[in-house]
C-alpha positions as CSV (number, residue, x, y, z in Angstrom):
1,M,-18.6,-45.0,18.7
2,Y,-15.9,-47.6,18.6
3,D,-12.3,-46.4,19.5
4,G,-13.7,-43.0,20.7
5,G,-10.9,-42.7,23.3
6,K,-8.3,-43.2,20.6
7,I,-9.9,-40.6,18.3
8,I,-10.2,-38.0,21.1
9,A,-6.6,-38.6,22.2
10,G,-5.4,-38.3,18.6
11,L,-7.3,-35.0,18.2
12,I,-5.9,-33.6,21.4
13,I,-2.3,-34.6,20.3
14,G,-2.9,-33.2,16.8
15,I,-4.2,-29.9,18.0
16,G,-1.4,-29.7,20.6
17,L,1.2,-30.2,17.9
18,L,-0.5,-27.7,15.7
19,L,-0.6,-25.0,18.5
20,A,2.8,-25.8,20.1
21,P,4.8,-23.3,18.0
22,F,2.4,-20.5,19.1
23,F,2.7,-21.4,22.8
24,Y,6.5,-21.9,22.5
25,N,7.0,-18.4,21.1
26,A,4.3,-16.6,23.1
27,G,5.5,-13.2,24.1
28,T,9.1,-13.6,22.8
29,A,8.8,-12.2,19.3
30,A,11.9,-10.7,17.9
31,K,12.6,-7.1,18.8
32,G,11.9,-4.7,16.0
33,P,14.7,-2.9,14.2
34,D,16.0,0.4,15.6
35,P,17.7,2.1,12.6
36,Q,20.1,4.9,13.7
37,L,20.2,8.2,11.8
38,T,23.5,9.9,11.2
39,P,24.0,13.4,12.5
40,K,23.7,14.6,8.9
41,A,20.3,12.9,8.5
42,K,19.0,14.3,11.8
43,E,20.1,17.8,10.8
44,A,18.4,17.5,7.4
45,K,15.1,16.5,9.1
46,Q,13.6,15.6,5.8
47,C,14.2,12.7,3.4
48,V,13.5,12.8,-0.3
49,T,9.8,12.0,0.5
50,T,7.8,11.3,3.7
51,T,9.2,9.0,6.4
52,S,6.2,6.7,6.2
53,Y,6.6,6.2,2.5
54,M,10.3,5.6,2.8
55,R,9.8,3.0,5.5
56,S,7.3,1.0,3.5
57,S,8.3,1.7,-0.2
58,H,11.9,3.0,-0.5
59,F,12.7,0.0,-2.7
60,S,10.0,1.0,-5.2
61,L,11.4,4.5,-5.2
62,L,14.9,3.2,-5.8
63,D,13.7,0.9,-8.6
64,E,11.8,3.8,-10.2
65,W,14.9,6.0,-9.9
66,R,17.1,3.3,-11.5
67,N,14.7,2.7,-14.4
68,T,14.1,6.4,-15.2
69,A,17.8,7.4,-14.8
70,V,19.2,4.6,-16.9
71,R,16.4,4.1,-19.5
72,E,15.0,7.6,-19.9
73,N,18.0,9.7,-18.8
74,E,15.9,11.5,-16.2
75,R,18.5,12.2,-13.5
76,Y,16.5,14.5,-11.1
77,F,13.6,13.8,-8.7
78,R,11.2,16.5,-7.5
79,S,10.1,15.7,-4.0
80,P,6.5,16.4,-2.7
81,T,8.0,19.5,-0.9
82,G,9.3,20.8,-4.3
83,K,13.0,20.2,-3.5
84,I,15.0,18.6,-6.4
85,Y,17.3,15.6,-5.7
86,Y,19.8,13.8,-7.9
87,K,18.6,10.2,-8.5
88,S,21.4,8.2,-7.0
89,L,21.6,5.6,-4.2
90,Q,25.3,6.4,-3.5
91,V,25.3,10.2,-4.0
92,T,21.9,11.1,-2.5
93,C,20.8,8.4,-0.1
94,M,24.1,7.2,1.2
95,D,25.2,10.8,1.7
96,C,22.9,11.2,4.7
97,H,22.6,7.5,5.6
98,S,26.3,6.6,5.5
99,N,26.0,4.1,8.4
100,K,24.8,1.1,6.3
101,T,25.2,-1.4,9.1
102,K,23.3,0.6,11.6
103,F,20.6,2.0,9.3
104,C,20.0,-0.2,6.2
105,D,21.1,-3.6,7.5
106,Q,19.0,-3.2,10.7
107,C,15.7,-3.5,8.8
108,H,16.9,-5.7,6.0
109,N,18.1,-8.3,8.5
110,Y,15.0,-8.1,10.6
111,M,12.8,-8.7,7.5
112,S,15.2,-11.3,6.0
113,V,15.6,-9.5,2.7
114,A,18.7,-9.5,0.7
115,P,18.6,-6.4,-1.5
116,F,20.6,-6.6,-4.7
117,C,21.7,-2.9,-4.6
118,W,25.3,-3.9,-3.8
119,D,25.5,-6.3,-6.7
120,C,26.2,-3.2,-8.9
121,H,27.0,-0.4,-6.4
122,I,30.1,-0.3,-4.2
123,V,29.4,-0.9,-0.6
124,P,30.0,2.4,1.1
125,E,32.7,2.9,3.8
126,E,31.3,3.4,7.2
127,K,31.6,7.0,8.5
128,K,31.7,7.5,12.2
């Protein structure tokens, strides 16, 4: 094999460049978000649906609420527990989760998502 040394050296350098980001960031991944519940949310102990669903799919629920409230005039949501909630980001959700920067923004910033909720809704004032 002619130029075998050059080929092997090229492969080593290529593989090294390919794997460099993994070694550079090994063990230093960004810390996960730590959303803080308000005292009112802690006292309620129950969201409109399960915690696992809200963590993974709250955006789907809010989209569904928006569509059914605006297009079909359905203004109330029956939770899996049977409790009825008014379909509103500002009235229902932000009533318990009034600390937007410490609750909503924690996860949205971590996941690099820019929700368009606040294009229409007024950003709530932070309650302490």
